C-alpha positions in Angstrom: 123.4 117.6 87.1 124.6 120.5 89.2 125.8 123.8 87.8 129.5 124.5 87.6 132.0 126.6 85.8 131.4 127.2 82.1 134.1 126.1 79.7 136.0 129.0 78.1 135.8 127.5 74.6 132.1 126.7 74.8 129.9 128.3 72.2 126.1 128.5 72.0 123.9 128.7 68.9 120.3 128.7 67.9 119.2 125.4 66.4 117.4 125.5 63.0 117.0 123.6 59.8 120.6 124.5 58.9 122.3 122.8 61.8 119.5 120.5 63.1 121.3 117.2 62.1 124.2 118.1 64.4 121.9 118.2 67.4 119.1 115.8 66.4 120.3 113.0 68.7 120.2 115.5 71.7 116.6 116.6 71.2 113.4 114.7 71.9 111.1 113.8 69.0 111.8 114.1 65.3 112.3 117.4 63.6 111.8 121.0 64.8 108.5 122.6 65.7 107.6 126.1 64.7 106.2 126.7 68.1 109.4 126.1 69.9 112.9 127.6 70.4 116.1 125.6 70.5 119.6 126.3 71.8 122.7 124.2 71.3 126.1 124.0 73.0 129.2 123.3 71.0 132.7 122.5 72.2 135.7 121.4 70.0 133.3 121.5 67.0 131.1 118.9 68.7 127.5 119.3 69.6 127.5 118.5 73.3 124.2 119.9 74.6 120.7 121.1 73.5 117.7 122.7 75.0 114.1 122.9 73.9 111.8 125.8 75.0 108.3 127.1 74.2 106.1 130.0 75.4 102.9 130.0 77.4 101.5 133.5 77.6 104.3 135.6 79.3 106.1 132.5 80.5 109.0 130.6 79.0 108.6 126.8 79.3 111.6 124.5 79.6 110.5 121.4 77.7 113.9 119.6 77.7 117.6 120.1 78.3 120.3 117.6 77.7 124.1 117.3 77.8 126.1 114.3 76.7 127.7 112.2 79.4 131.4 113.3 79.0 130.5 117.0 79.3 128.2 117.0 82.3 128.9 118.8 85.6 130.6 121.6 83.8 127.7 124.1 83.9 126.7 123.7 80.3 123.0 123.1 81.0 122.8 126.0 83.4 124.6 128.2 80.8 122.2 127.2 78.1 119.3 128.0 80.4 120.9 131.4 81.3 121.3 132.2 77.6 117.7 131.5 76.6 116.4 133.1 79.8 118.2 136.3 78.9 116.7 136.3 75.5 113.2 135.6 76.9 113.5 138.4 79.5 114.5 140.9 76.8 111.4 139.8 74.9 109.2 140.6 77.9 108.7 137.1 79.5 108.0 137.2 83.2 109.2 133.8 84.3 110.3 130.3 83.4 108.7 127.1 84.5 108.9 123.3 83.8 107.1 120.2 84.8 109.0 116.9 85.0 109.1 113.5 86.7 110.8 113.9 90.1 114.4 113.0 90.0 117.1 113.8 92.6 119.5 115.1 89.9 116.9 117.2 88.1 115.6 118.6 91.4 119.1 119.6 92.4 119.9 121.2 89.0 116.8 123.3 89.0 117.2 124.5 92.6 120.8 125.4 91.8 119.5 127.5 88.9 117.2 129.4 91.2 113.9 127.5 90.7 111.3 126.9 93.3 110.1 123.3 93.0 106.9 121.6 94.3 105.0 118.4 93.8 102.2 118.6 91.2 100.8 115.1 91.2 101.8 111.5 91.8 102.3 108.5 89.5 100.5 105.2 89.8 101.3 102.0 88.0 99.5 98.7 87.8 100.1 95.7 85.6 97.3 95.5 83.0 97.0 91.8 83.7 95.9 92.6 87.2 92.9 94.4 85.8 92.1 91.9 83.1 92.3 88.9 85.4 90.7 90.3 88.6 87.4 89.0 89.7 86.1 92.6 90.2 86.7 93.6 86.6 85.2 90.4 85.2 82.1 90.9 87.3 81.8 94.6 86.2 82.4 93.9 82.5 79.9 91.0 82.6 77.2 93.4 83.7 77.7 95.5 80.5 75.8 93.8 77.6 77.4 93.5 74.2 74.5 95.1 72.4 74.9 96.3 68.8 73.9 99.9 69.8 76.7 99.9 72.4 79.3 99.0 69.8 78.1 101.7 67.5 78.6 104.3 70.2 82.2 103.3 70.7 84.8 104.8 68.4 88.6 104.8 68.5 90.4 108.0 67.7 91.7 106.4 64.5 88.1 106.2 63.2 87.0 109.7 64.3 86.0 112.2 61.6 87.6 115.6 61.7 84.4 117.2 63.2 84.2 114.5 65.9 87.9 115.0 66.8 87.4 118.8 66.9 84.4 118.2 69.2 86.6 116.2 71.6 89.3 118.8 71.4 86.8 121.6 72.3 85.7 119.6 75.3 89.3 119.1 76.5 90.0 122.8 76.1 86.9 123.6 78.2 88.4 121.3 80.8 91.6 123.4 80.9 93.8 120.7 79.4 97.0 122.3 78.0 98.4 121.5 74.6 95.4 119.6 73.4 96.5 119.6 69.7 99.9 118.3 70.6 98.6 115.7 73.0 96.4 114.2 70.3 98.5 114.8 67.2 101.6 113.1 68.7 99.7 109.9 69.8 101.8 107.1 68.2 98.7 104.8 67.9 95.3 106.5 67.9 93.5 103.2 68.1 94.4 103.0 71.8 92.4 106.1 72.6 88.6 105.7 72.8 85.5 107.9 72.8 82.1 106.7 73.9 79.1 108.7 72.5 75.8 109.1 74.2 73.8 107.9 71.2 74.3 106.1 67.9 74.5 109.4 66.0 77.9 110.1 67.6 77.3 113.8 68.2 77.4 114.1 72.0 80.5 112.8 73.9 79.8 110.6 76.8 83.3 109.5 78.0 86.9 109.6 76.7 90.2 107.9 77.5 93.3 109.1 75.8 96.4 106.8 76.1 99.9 106.6 74.8 101.7 103.2 74.3 105.4 103.4 74.6 107.8 100.7 75.7 106.4 98.7 78.5 103.8 101.3 79.5 100.3 102.2 78.5 100.0 105.7 79.9 96.7 107.4 80.5 97.0 111.0 79.4 93.4 111.9 80.0 90.2 110.1 81.2 86.9 111.6 81.9 83.1 110.9 82.1 82.1 114.0 80.2 78.4 113.2 80.1 78.1 112.2 83.7 76.4 108.8 83.0 78.1 106.0 84.9 76.9 103.5 82.2 78.8 105.4 79.5 82.0 105.3 81.7 81.6 101.6 82.3 81.2 101.1 78.5 84.4 103.1 78.0 86.4 100.9 80.4 85.1 97.7 78.9 86.0 99.0 75.4 89.5 99.8 76.7 89.7 96.3 78.2 88.8 94.8 74.8 91.3 97.0 73.0 94.2 95.8 75.3 93.3 92.2 74.5 93.1 92.9 70.7 96.4 94.8 70.7 98.1 92.2 72.9 99.0 94.8 75.6 98.3 92.4 78.5 102.1 92.2 79.3 102.4 96.0 79.7 101.9 98.3 82.7 99.1 100.8 83.0 100.6 104.2 84.2 98.8 107.4 85.1 99.4 110.6 87.0 96.5 112.3 88.7 95.4 114.5 91.6 91.8 113.2 91.1 91.2 110.5 93.6 88.2 109.3 91.6 90.4 108.0 88.8 92.7 106.2 91.2 89.7 104.6 93.0 88.2 103.5 89.7 91.5 101.7 88.6 91.7 100.2 92.1 88.2 98.9 91.8 89.0 97.1 88.6 92.4 95.9 89.8 91.0 94.6 93.0 93.7 96.1 95.2 95.0 99.5 96.5 97.6 101.3 94.5 100.6 103.0 96.0 102.4 106.0 94.4 105.5 105.1 92.3 106.8 108.6 91.7 105.8 112.3 91.4 105.4 114.9 88.8 107.0 118.2 89.8 106.5 121.8 88.9 109.5 124.3 88.9 109.3 128.1 88.5 111.7 131.0 88.5 111.1 134.7 87.9 113.1 136.4 85.2 
């Protein structure tokens, strides 16, 4: 959507509990977050657009912005962005940024609004069945014995105690992962995320995979061998393999976005073929 002329009878309003229902179908997720700011656009007593923003230090973060079909290309999105940016600037914010899947329309809109855009990382996708049925994965998984002590060390996020979960969160924060609490608390099915501990006492994290299952995709949000032991990582992947079978996810596609070639190479090793990028994640920034 490109910016254009703002309609003269357009009104903008903050979105709160009082008027949330009017804009609920224009916002992602369910309900309002205390950590975010919301702006809505109204024309002819109709909610036609909504934007969701948050703060990160002295930066304003554009989380989402949406305008209904019949009202696009009128400059409504850029006007909402201008309104909230003016407010943020008066509050002392230094700039505004966004990260988003690369899209020709979104790229053009942000550039028209004065943003500098650049590629952050690339998407990869591979059918889970490719991994489950490849000779390479079967050979690797066959080398990992199904010992009782191994199964004790494996734990899904749904079975974690609060102290264990906080331990993982601390490790993620140390790894400079943003919005750790949100990433974990919004997982629709915690059983698809797995932790492998280095011993049966489950006190020291060995390896972790955090995934989100939506639609036809199983998306890897984070994967790491925290303990540095390749056997722990192999056990993690075998546990993930078993989970996909148990949850009947074999028809879905594994999706991940990374700048770490090691993760891409690991998935390629299990899939038995080279992966090619299917898209890009972009970062956009503009001074206020």
